[in-house]
MILUM-483111 format. One record per residue: residue in three letters; x, y negated, z of N, C-alpha, C in turn; residue number from 1. Coordinates in steps of 0.02 Angstrom, whole numbers, plus 50000, padded with zeros to 5 digits. Example, Ala and Ser with C-alpha at 12.3 -4.5 7.8 and 13.67 -1.06 7.14 Angstrom:
// residues 2
<node><r>ALA</r><n_px>50660</n_px><n_py>50284</n_py><n_pz>50390</n_pz><ca_px>50615</ca_px><ca_py>50225</ca_py><ca_pz>50390</ca_pz><c_px>50660</c_px><c_py>50165</c_py><c_pz>50390</c_pz><k>1</k></node>
<node><r>SER</r><n_px>50642</n_px><n_py>50112</n_py><n_pz>50354</n_pz><ca_px>50684</ca_px><ca_py>50053</ca_py><ca_pz>50357</ca_pz><c_px>50645</c_px><c_py>49998</c_py><c_pz>50394</c_pz><k>2</k></node>
This chain:
// residues 60
<node><r>MET</r><n_px>53296</n_px><n_py>44438</n_py><n_pz>55957</n_pz><ca_px>53351</ca_px><ca_py>44411</ca_py><ca_pz>55917</ca_pz><c_px>53337</c_px><c_py>44426</c_py><c_pz>55844</c_pz><k>1</k></node>
<node><r>PRO</r><n_px>53340</n_px><n_py>44374</n_py><n_pz>55801</n_pz><ca_px>53326</ca_px><ca_py>44384</ca_py><ca_pz>55729</ca_pz><c_px>53377</c_px><c_py>44428</c_py><c_pz>55695</c_pz><k>2</k></node>
<node><r>SER</r><n_px>53354</n_px><n_py>44467</n_py><n_pz>55647</n_pz><ca_px>53398</ca_px><ca_py>44507</ca_py><ca_pz>55605</ca_pz><c_px>53409</c_px><c_py>44469</c_py><c_pz>55539</c_pz><k>3</k></node>
<node><r>TYR</r><n_px>53471</n_px><n_py>44471</n_py><n_pz>55516</n_pz><ca_px>53489</ca_px><ca_py>44437</ca_py><ca_pz>55454</ca_pz><c_px>53523</c_px><c_py>44486</c_py><c_pz>55407</c_pz><k>4</k></node>
<node><r>ASP</r><n_px>53512</n_px><n_py>44475</n_py><n_pz>55342</n_pz><ca_px>53549</ca_px><ca_py>44510</ca_py><ca_pz>55290</ca_pz><c_px>53596</c_px><c_py>44460</c_py><c_pz>55259</c_pz><k>5</k></node>
<node><r>ILE</r><n_px>53660</n_px><n_py>44474</n_py><n_pz>55262</n_pz><ca_px>53710</ca_px><ca_py>44431</ca_py><ca_pz>55230</ca_pz><c_px>53732</c_px><c_py>44467</c_py><c_pz>55167</c_pz><k>6</k></node>
<node><r>ARG</r><n_px>53725</n_px><n_py>44432</n_py><n_pz>55111</n_pz><ca_px>53742</ca_px><ca_py>44462</ca_py><ca_pz>55046</ca_pz><c_px>53798</c_px><c_py>44422</c_py><c_pz>55014</c_pz><k>7</k></node>
<node><r>TYR</r><n_px>53849</n_px><n_py>44458</n_py><n_pz>54992</n_pz><ca_px>53905</ca_px><ca_py>44429</ca_py><ca_pz>54955</ca_pz><c_px>53897</c_px><c_py>44450</c_py><c_pz>54882</c_pz><k>8</k></node>
<node><r>LEU</r><n_px>53896</n_px><n_py>44401</n_py><n_pz>54837</n_pz><ca_px>53881</ca_px><ca_py>44415</ca_py><ca_pz>54767</ca_pz><c_px>53941</c_px><c_py>44400</c_py><c_pz>54722</c_pz><k>9</k></node>
<node><r>ASN</r><n_px>53945</n_px><n_py>44439</n_py><n_pz>54668</n_pz><ca_px>53995</ca_px><ca_py>44427</ca_py><ca_pz>54616</ca_pz><c_px>53972</c_px><c_py>44370</c_py><c_pz>54571</c_pz><k>10</k></node>
<node><r>GLU</r><n_px>54015</n_px><n_py>44350</n_py><n_pz>54526</n_pz><ca_px>53999</ca_px><ca_py>44296</ca_py><ca_pz>54480</ca_pz><c_px>53937</c_px><c_py>44311</c_py><c_pz>54437</c_pz><k>11</k></node>
<node><r>ASP</r><n_px>53927</n_px><n_py>44374</n_py><n_pz>54420</n_pz><ca_px>53869</ca_px><ca_py>44393</ca_py><ca_pz>54379</ca_pz><c_px>53805</c_px><c_py>44404</c_py><c_pz>54419</c_pz><k>12</k></node>
<node><r>GLY</r><n_px>53808</n_px><n_py>44392</n_py><n_pz>54485</n_pz><ca_px>53749</ca_px><ca_py>44398</ca_py><ca_pz>54528</ca_pz><c_px>53739</c_px><c_py>44466</c_py><c_pz>54560</c_pz><k>13</k></node>
<node><r>THR</r><n_px>53781</n_px><n_py>44515</n_py><n_pz>54543</n_pz><ca_px>53775</ca_px><ca_py>44580</ca_py><ca_pz>54574</ca_pz><c_px>53802</c_px><c_py>44578</c_py><c_pz>54645</c_pz><k>14</k></node>
<node><r>VAL</r><n_px>53775</n_px><n_py>44622</n_py><n_pz>54687</n_pz><ca_px>53795</ca_px><ca_py>44623</ca_py><ca_pz>54757</ca_pz><c_px>53864</c_px><c_py>44655</c_py><c_pz>54764</c_pz><k>15</k></node>
<node><r>ARG</r><n_px>53910</n_px><n_py>44619</n_py><n_pz>54794</n_pz><ca_px>53978</ca_px><ca_py>44643</ca_py><ca_pz>54808</ca_pz><c_px>53980</c_px><c_py>44680</c_py><c_pz>54874</c_pz><k>16</k></node>
<node><r>ALA</r><n_px>53945</n_px><n_py>44652</n_py><n_pz>54924</n_pz><ca_px>53940</ca_px><ca_py>44682</ca_py><ca_pz>54991</ca_pz><c_px>53879</c_px><c_py>44655</c_py><c_pz>55025</c_pz><k>17</k></node>
<node><r>LYS</r><n_px>53854</n_px><n_py>44693</n_py><n_pz>55074</n_pz><ca_px>53795</ca_px><ca_py>44672</ca_py><ca_pz>55111</ca_pz><c_px>53805</c_px><c_py>44692</c_py><c_pz>55184</c_pz><k>18</k></node>
<node><r>ILE</r><n_px>53788</n_px><n_py>44647</n_py><n_pz>55229</n_pz><ca_px>53794</ca_px><ca_py>44660</ca_py><ca_pz>55300</ca_pz><c_px>53727</c_px><c_py>44644</c_py><c_pz>55333</c_pz><k>19</k></node>
<node><r>ALA</r><n_px>53702</n_px><n_py>44690</n_py><n_pz>55373</n_pz><ca_px>53642</ca_px><ca_py>44677</ca_py><ca_pz>55414</ca_pz><c_px>53667</c_px><c_py>44664</c_py><c_pz>55485</c_pz><k>20</k></node>
<node><r>THR</r><n_px>53646</n_px><n_py>44609</n_py><n_pz>55515</n_pz><ca_px>53670</ca_px><ca_py>44591</ca_py><ca_pz>55581</ca_pz><c_px>53616</c_px><c_py>44556</c_py><c_pz>55621</c_pz><k>21</k></node>
<node><r>GLU</r><n_px>53622</n_px><n_py>44557</n_py><n_pz>55686</n_pz><ca_px>53578</ca_px><ca_py>44519</ca_py><ca_pz>55729</ca_pz><c_px>53617</c_px><c_py>44458</c_py><c_pz>55755</c_pz><k>22</k></node>
<node><r>CYS</r><n_px>53587</n_px><n_py>44400</n_py><n_pz>55747</n_pz><ca_px>53618</ca_px><ca_py>44337</ca_py><ca_pz>55770</ca_pz><c_px>53565</c_px><c_py>44298</c_py><c_pz>55808</c_pz><k>23</k></node>
<node><r>THR</r><n_px>53586</n_px><n_py>44254</n_py><n_pz>55853</n_pz><ca_px>53538</ca_px><ca_py>44216</ca_py><ca_pz>55892</ca_pz><c_px>53503</c_px><c_py>44162</c_py><c_pz>55853</c_pz><k>24</k></node>
<node><r>ASN</r><n_px>53536</n_px><n_py>44138</n_py><n_pz>55798</n_pz><ca_px>53505</ca_px><ca_py>44085</ca_py><ca_pz>55757</ca_pz><c_px>53539</c_px><c_py>44082</c_py><c_pz>55689</c_pz><k>25</k></node>
<node><r>ASP</r><n_px>53514</n_px><n_py>44038</n_py><n_pz>55646</n_pz><ca_px>53541</ca_px><ca_py>44032</ca_py><ca_pz>55578</ca_pz><c_px>53614</c_px><c_py>44011</c_py><c_pz>55578</c_pz><k>26</k></node>
<node><r>MET</r><n_px>53633</n_px><n_py>43966</n_py><n_pz>55623</n_pz><ca_px>53702</ca_px><ca_py>43942</ca_py><ca_pz>55626</ca_pz><c_px>53751</c_px><c_py>43999</c_py><c_pz>55642</c_pz><k>27</k></node>
<node><r>GLN</r><n_px>53733</n_px><n_py>44042</n_py><n_pz>55689</n_pz><ca_px>53777</ca_px><ca_py>44098</ca_py><ca_pz>55705</ca_pz><c_px>53783</c_px><c_py>44145</c_py><c_pz>55644</c_pz><k>28</k></node>
<node><r>ALA</r><n_px>53729</n_px><n_py>44154</n_py><n_pz>55608</n_pz><ca_px>53731</ca_px><ca_py>44195</ca_py><ca_pz>55548</ca_pz><c_px>53777</c_px><c_py>44164</c_py><c_pz>55495</c_pz><k>29</k></node>
<node><r>LYS</r><n_px>53776</n_px><n_py>44098</n_py><n_pz>55488</n_pz><ca_px>53820</ca_px><ca_py>44064</ca_py><ca_pz>55440</ca_pz><c_px>53894</c_px><c_py>44073</c_py><c_pz>55458</c_pz><k>30</k></node>
<node><r>VAL</r><n_px>53909</n_px><n_py>44065</n_py><n_pz>55522</n_pz><ca_px>53978</ca_px><ca_py>44074</ca_py><ca_pz>55546</ca_pz><c_px>54000</c_px><c_py>44146</c_py><c_pz>55533</c_pz><k>31</k></node>
<node><r>MET</r><n_px>53958</n_px><n_py>44194</n_py><n_pz>55547</n_pz><ca_px>53974</ca_px><ca_py>44264</ca_py><ca_pz>55535</ca_pz><c_px>53986</c_px><c_py>44277</c_py><c_pz>55461</c_pz><k>32</k></node>
<node><r>ALA</r><n_px>53944</n_px><n_py>44249</n_py><n_pz>55419</n_pz><ca_px>53950</ca_px><ca_py>44259</ca_py><ca_pz>55346</ca_pz><c_px>54017</c_px><c_py>44234</c_py><c_pz>55320</c_pz><k>33</k></node>
<node><r>HIS</r><n_px>54037</n_px><n_py>44175</n_py><n_pz>55342</n_pz><ca_px>54100</ca_px><ca_py>44147</ca_py><ca_pz>55319</ca_pz><c_px>54161</c_px><c_py>44182</c_py><c_pz>55349</c_pz><k>34</k></node>
<node><r>ALA</r><n_px>54153</n_px><n_py>44208</n_py><n_pz>55409</n_pz><ca_px>54209</ca_px><ca_py>44244</ca_py><ca_pz>55441</ca_pz><c_px>54221</c_px><c_py>44312</c_py><c_pz>55408</c_pz><k>35</k></node>
<node><r>MET</r><n_px>54169</n_px><n_py>44341</n_py><n_pz>55380</n_pz><ca_px>54174</ca_px><ca_py>44409</ca_py><ca_pz>55351</ca_pz><c_px>54181</c_px><c_py>44409</c_py><c_pz>55275</c_pz><k>36</k></node>
<node><r>ILE</r><n_px>54188</n_px><n_py>44351</n_py><n_pz>55244</n_pz><ca_px>54187</ca_px><ca_py>44346</ca_py><ca_pz>55171</ca_pz><c_px>54243</c_px><c_py>44388</c_py><c_pz>55139</c_pz><k>37</k></node>
<node><r>ALA</r><n_px>54224</n_px><n_py>44423</n_py><n_pz>55087</n_pz><ca_px>54272</ca_px><ca_py>44466</ca_py><ca_pz>55051</ca_pz><c_px>54305</c_px><c_py>44425</c_py><c_pz>54996</c_pz><k>38</k></node>
<node><r>SER</r><n_px>54368</n_px><n_py>44440</n_py><n_pz>54982</n_pz><ca_px>54405</ca_px><ca_py>44407</ca_py><ca_pz>54929</ca_pz><c_px>54370</c_px><c_py>44419</c_py><c_pz>54862</c_pz><k>39</k></node>
<node><r>GLY</r><n_px>54365</n_px><n_py>44366</n_py><n_pz>54823</n_pz><ca_px>54333</ca_px><ca_py>44372</ca_py><ca_pz>54758</ca_pz><c_px>54259</c_px><c_py>44358</c_py><c_pz>54757</c_pz><k>40</k></node>
<node><r>THR</r><n_px>54230</n_px><n_py>44347</n_py><n_pz>54816</n_pz><ca_px>54159</ca_px><ca_py>44332</ca_py><ca_pz>54821</ca_pz><c_px>54145</c_px><c_py>44263</c_py><c_pz>54790</c_pz><k>41</k></node>
<node><r>ARG</r><n_px>54093</n_px><n_py>44258</n_py><n_pz>54750</n_pz><ca_px>54076</ca_px><ca_py>44195</ca_py><ca_pz>54717</ca_pz><c_px>54015</c_px><c_py>44162</c_py><c_pz>54748</c_pz><k>42</k></node>
<node><r>ARG</r><n_px>53976</n_px><n_py>44200</n_py><n_pz>54787</n_pz><ca_px>53914</ca_px><ca_py>44172</ca_py><ca_pz>54815</ca_pz><c_px>53898</c_px><c_py>44208</c_py><c_pz>54880</c_pz><k>43</k></node>
<node><r>ILE</r><n_px>53869</n_px><n_py>44171</n_py><n_pz>54928</n_pz><ca_px>53845</ca_px><ca_py>44198</ca_py><ca_pz>54991</ca_pz><c_px>53770</c_px><c_py>44182</c_py><c_pz>54996</c_pz><k>44</k></node>
<node><r>GLU</r><n_px>53731</n_px><n_py>44231</n_py><n_pz>55017</n_pz><ca_px>53661</ca_px><ca_py>44219</ca_py><ca_pz>55033</ca_pz><c_px>53648</c_px><c_py>44249</c_py><c_pz>55102</c_pz><k>45</k></node>
<node><r>ILE</r><n_px>53608</n_px><n_py>44213</n_py><n_pz>55143</n_pz><ca_px>53587</ca_px><ca_py>44239</ca_py><ca_pz>55207</ca_pz><c_px>53512</c_px><c_py>44240</c_py><c_pz>55208</c_pz><k>46</k></node>
<node><r>TRP</r><n_px>53484</n_px><n_py>44298</n_py><n_pz>55223</n_pz><ca_px>53412</ca_px><ca_py>44308</ca_py><ca_pz>55223</ca_pz><c_px>53388</c_px><c_py>44326</c_py><c_pz>55293</c_pz><k>47</k></node>
<node><r>ASP</r><n_px>53335</n_px><n_py>44294</n_py><n_pz>55314</n_pz><ca_px>53300</ca_px><ca_py>44312</ca_py><ca_pz>55376</ca_pz><c_px>53234</c_px><c_py>44342</c_py><c_pz>55353</c_pz><k>48</k></node>
<node><r>GLY</r><n_px>53233</n_px><n_py>44408</n_py><n_pz>55347</n_pz><ca_px>53175</ca_px><ca_py>44441</ca_py><ca_pz>55318</ca_pz><c_px>53169</c_px><c_py>44420</c_py><c_pz>55245</c_pz><k>49</k></node>
<node><r>PRO</r><n_px>53110</n_px><n_py>44397</n_py><n_pz>55224</n_pz><ca_px>53100</ca_px><ca_py>44376</ca_py><ca_pz>55155</ca_pz><c_px>53121</c_px><c_py>44303</c_py><c_pz>55141</c_pz><k>50</k></node>
<node><r>THR</r><n_px>53147</n_px><n_py>44269</n_py><n_pz>55192</n_pz><ca_px>53164</ca_px><ca_py>44198</ca_py><ca_pz>55185</ca_pz><c_px>53238</c_px><c_py>44187</c_py><c_pz>55176</c_pz><k>51</k></node>
<node><r>LEU</r><n_px>53257</n_px><n_py>44153</n_py><n_pz>55122</n_pz><ca_px>53326</ca_px><ca_py>44133</ca_py><ca_pz>55110</ca_pz><c_px>53341</c_px><c_py>44073</c_py><c_pz>55155</c_pz><k>52</k></node>
<node><r>VAL</r><n_px>53387</n_px><n_py>44080</n_py><n_pz>55203</n_pz><ca_px>53401</ca_px><ca_py>44026</ca_py><ca_pz>55250</ca_pz><c_px>53466</c_px><c_py>43989</c_py><c_pz>55235</c_pz><k>53</k></node>
<node><r>TYR</r><n_px>53508</n_px><n_py>44018</n_py><n_pz>55191</n_pz><ca_px>53573</ca_px><ca_py>43986</ca_py><ca_pz>55176</ca_pz><c_px>53600</c_px><c_py>44016</c_py><c_pz>55112</c_pz><k>54</k></node>
<node><r>GLU</r><n_px>53631</n_px><n_py>43973</n_py><n_pz>55072</n_pz><ca_px>53666</ca_px><ca_py>43997</ca_py><ca_pz>55012</ca_pz><c_px>53723</c_px><c_py>43950</c_py><c_pz>54996</c_pz><k>55</k></node>
<node><r>ARG</r><n_px>53778</n_px><n_py>43979</n_py><n_pz>54971</n_pz><ca_px>53835</ca_px><ca_py>43941</ca_py><ca_pz>54949</ca_pz><c_px>53862</c_px><c_py>43973</c_py><c_pz>54887</c_pz><k>56</k></node>
<node><r>PRO</r><n_px>53876</n_px><n_py>43939</n_py><n_pz>54833</n_pz><ca_px>53853</ca_px><ca_py>43871</ca_py><ca_pz>54824</ca_pz><c_px>53777</c_px><c_py>43868</c_py><c_pz>54817</c_pz><k>57</k></node>
<node><r>GLN</r><n_px>53750</n_px><n_py>43810</n_py><n_pz>54828</n_pz><ca_px>53677</ca_px><ca_py>43802</ca_py><ca_pz>54823</ca_pz><c_px>53655</c_px><c_py>43801</c_py><c_pz>54750</c_pz><k>58</k></node>
<node><r>ASN</r><n_px>53599</n_px><n_py>43834</n_py><n_pz>54737</n_pz><ca_px>53567</ca_px><ca_py>43831</ca_py><ca_pz>54671</ca_pz><c_px>53506</c_px><c_py>43786</c_py><c_pz>54677</c_pz><k>59</k></node>
<node><r>HIS</r><n_px>53502</n_px><n_py>43736</n_py><n_pz>54634</n_pz><ca_px>53443</ca_px><ca_py>43692</ca_py><ca_pz>54636</ca_pz><c_px>53405</c_px><c_py>43698</c_py><c_pz>54571</c_pz><k>60</k></node>
C-alpha cells in the first residue's frame, strides 16, 4: 500500500499541517486530504514519495 504525505499550506507557502498516511491509491489520498482539511488552509499538496500527485489550487 503506497504511503502519502498530505501537506496543508498557508497563503505564504509555509506548512500549516502535514499528515503521513497509507492509502490504496491516489484517489483515496485525495478524499482523505479534503476530509481532513484545516480551516484557513490555502493549498493542498499530496506527495507519493518524491512525486507530487495532486495539488489544489493547481500551479502552472
